[in-house]
N, C-alpha and C positions, 0 to 999 in steps of 0.2 A: 503495501501501501503504500509506503513510505516512499520508494524508490517509484514508483508511478508518479506520485506528485511533485516528487523533484523533476520528473522528465519534463513533467505540463510547465513548469515554471519556469524552466530554463526556453522550451517552446516559445513560452508567451514574450519572456525577455528578448528574442532571438526578434518575431516577429513586432515588437513594439520599434525595435531599433529598424528594423527591414521600411517600416511605415515612416518611420520619419524619412530615409533616407529617402526613399521613395517620393514621398510628400514634398521636402527638400529641392529635390532637383525639378520635380515636376512642376512648381510653382514656377522656378529659374526657365526650365524648357517653354512652359506656356509665354513667359515675359519675351524669351529670346525669342519667339518664333512670331509673334506679333511686331517686338520691334522690326525684324528683320522684311517683315510684312508691309512695315509703314515706311520705310528707307525705300523699297519697290514701288512702294506707289509715289512717296517724294521725287523719286526719282525721272517718272514717268508725269508729273507735275498732276499727279492728284492730292492736290496740297488737304481738302477735305481729308480723304479717307488718309490719308498719313496721321493728320493730326487727329483723329477716331482712333486710330492703335494706337499712338502715342497719351491719349490722355489715359484709353483702356490701361494701359500698362503701369500709368502715373495713380490711377485710382484702385488697382488691384489689390486684394489684402496677399500678403506674401511675397511679395514682390521685390527679390534684392535690392539696395540699395545701391549698388551696381548698375546696374541694368536701370534702374528708377533714373538713377542719373545721366546714362547716356541717351532715355526717351526725351528726357526733360531739356538736355543739349538740341537732341536732334529738333523737338517742338519748337524751339527757339529761332534755328533755323528758319522754320516753315513760316513761321511769323513772321519775320525779315523777309523773307522771298513775297511774302502774299502782302505786304506793304506796313504789316501792323509790329511798327519797332518797339512799341509801349510794351506789346507784349513778352516780345522777343528778347526784350532787354532785363525784364522782371526775370524771365525764366535763365537766363545768363547768371543773374546777379543771385538767380538761389543757387544755379550749381556751384556757382562759388561758396556759394556758403555751405554748402553739405560736406561735415567732415567724412562720410563714407563715400564720397566723389573719389573715383581715382584720379589720381595727379594728371595723366595726361586730355581727361577731359574738363578740369579745372582748368588747364594751360590753353585749353582749345576757346574755353567760353570767355577766358582772359583776356586771348588775341581775337577774338571776333568782336570782344566790344569795343576794344583800341579801335581795329579797324572801323566800326561804325563811329566811333565819336571821331574820327579824322576825315572823313568823307566828308565832302562838302553838302552844306545844308539846303534843300528845295526851299527858290523864295515862295511866299503866300500868294505871289501873284500880281 
């Protein structure tokens, strides 16, 4: 009886680790799939579709912080490409402020902000 209980406890522990492992990577896999899909849409100038995919990543519970930062950065690029500089700047600033964002993503966000600040301003008419 005791051996049966021990074996059952070991199976339960293994399943818990397995479920955590699958759940952890499935959130990442889902987020990365959406990220790649958003990038493909942005490349085809489907800005609304790209924004929708990036927003799903950003709002999805369990999205890893590094993928969230990449989605936020790419959302900023789409906002700027569509002429919504204010939203783009807000997203870039948010990326820079994220502790979890990868260094290269923060660097790209800083560089994009610097380029935006140095470009000639449009006259109001």
